[in-house]
C-alpha positions as YAML, in Angstrom:
chain: A
units: angstrom
residues:
- id: 1
  name: UNK
  ca: [9.27, -5.11, 37.52]
- id: 2
  name: UNK
  ca: [10.74, -6.36, 33.36]
- id: 3
  name: UNK
  ca: [12.86, -5.89, 31.78]
- id: 4
  name: UNK
  ca: [12.46, -3.81, 28.84]
- id: 5
  name: UNK
  ca: [13.83, -7.60, 26.40]
- id: 6
  name: UNK
  ca: [11.05, -9.00, 28.48]
- id: 7
  name: UNK
  ca: [8.48, -6.26, 27.72]
- id: 8
  name: UNK
  ca: [9.13, -6.28, 23.76]
- id: 9
  name: UNK
  ca: [8.46, -10.37, 23.42]
- id: 10
  name: UNK
  ca: [5.44, -9.50, 25.21]
- id: 11
  name: UNK
  ca: [3.79, -6.40, 22.66]
- id: 12
  name: UNK
  ca: [6.16, -7.57, 19.59]
- id: 13
  name: UNK
  ca: [7.27, -11.13, 19.55]
- id: 14
  name: UNK
  ca: [10.58, -12.57, 20.22]
- id: 15
  name: UNK
  ca: [13.29, -11.70, 17.88]
- id: 16
  name: UNK
  ca: [12.35, -12.67, 14.53]
- id: 17
  name: UNK
  ca: [9.28, -12.22, 14.44]
- id: 18
  name: UNK
  ca: [7.43, -9.79, 12.17]
- id: 19
  name: UNK
  ca: [6.02, -8.03, 14.40]
- id: 20
  name: UNK
  ca: [9.74, -7.30, 16.17]
- id: 21
  name: UNK
  ca: [11.36, -7.19, 13.34]
- id: 22
  name: UNK
  ca: [9.16, -3.91, 11.98]
- id: 23
  name: UNK
  ca: [9.54, -2.45, 15.77]
- id: 24
  name: UNK
  ca: [13.25, -2.97, 15.52]
- id: 25
  name: UNK
  ca: [13.62, -1.51, 12.43]
- id: 26
  name: UNK
  ca: [11.60, 1.50, 13.18]
- id: 27
  name: UNK
  ca: [13.11, 2.10, 16.63]
- id: 28
  name: UNK
  ca: [16.53, 2.01, 14.02]
- id: 29
  name: UNK
  ca: [15.43, 4.46, 12.49]
- id: 30
  name: UNK
  ca: [14.33, 6.40, 15.04]
- id: 31
  name: UNK
  ca: [18.09, 6.61, 16.57]
- id: 32
  name: UNK
  ca: [19.32, 7.46, 12.77]
- id: 33
  name: UNK
  ca: [17.73, 10.29, 12.33]
- id: 34
  name: UNK
  ca: [18.30, 12.27, 16.41]
- id: 35
  name: UNK
  ca: [21.48, 11.30, 15.70]
- id: 36
  name: UNK
  ca: [21.32, 13.47, 12.32]
- id: 37
  name: UNK
  ca: [19.53, 15.66, 13.78]
- id: 38
  name: UNK
  ca: [21.77, 16.34, 16.25]
- id: 39
  name: UNK
  ca: [24.91, 16.27, 14.57]
- id: 40
  name: UNK
  ca: [23.45, 18.57, 11.33]
- id: 41
  name: UNK
  ca: [23.12, 21.27, 14.67]
- id: 42
  name: UNK
  ca: [26.16, 21.36, 16.14]
- id: 43
  name: UNK
  ca: [27.38, 22.02, 12.85]
- id: 44
  name: UNK
  ca: [24.08, 24.70, 11.88]
- id: 45
  name: UNK
  ca: [23.34, 22.75, 9.47]
- id: 46
  name: UNK
  ca: [19.57, 23.08, 10.61]
- id: 47
  name: UNK
  ca: [17.56, 25.63, 8.28]
- id: 48
  name: UNK
  ca: [14.81, 26.90, 9.47]
- id: 49
  name: UNK
  ca: [11.25, 27.04, 9.32]
- id: 50
  name: UNK
  ca: [9.06, 29.11, 6.80]
- id: 51
  name: UNK
  ca: [7.54, 29.60, 10.08]
- id: 52
  name: UNK
  ca: [9.82, 30.88, 11.93]
- id: 53
  name: UNK
  ca: [10.28, 26.95, 14.14]
- id: 54
  name: UNK
  ca: [13.39, 25.07, 13.68]
...
């Protein structure tokens, strides 16, 4: 079994490589989005979608 860092190095290149930096930015944006969503849900700030889903 390989470490997650080794996996990232193989898939996206070492840190500071363009492909790796793009992955890191996308990953951070996703995590921030999840945190915002969780906070909105905790504060009952979520909006119902037009079809009733949330």
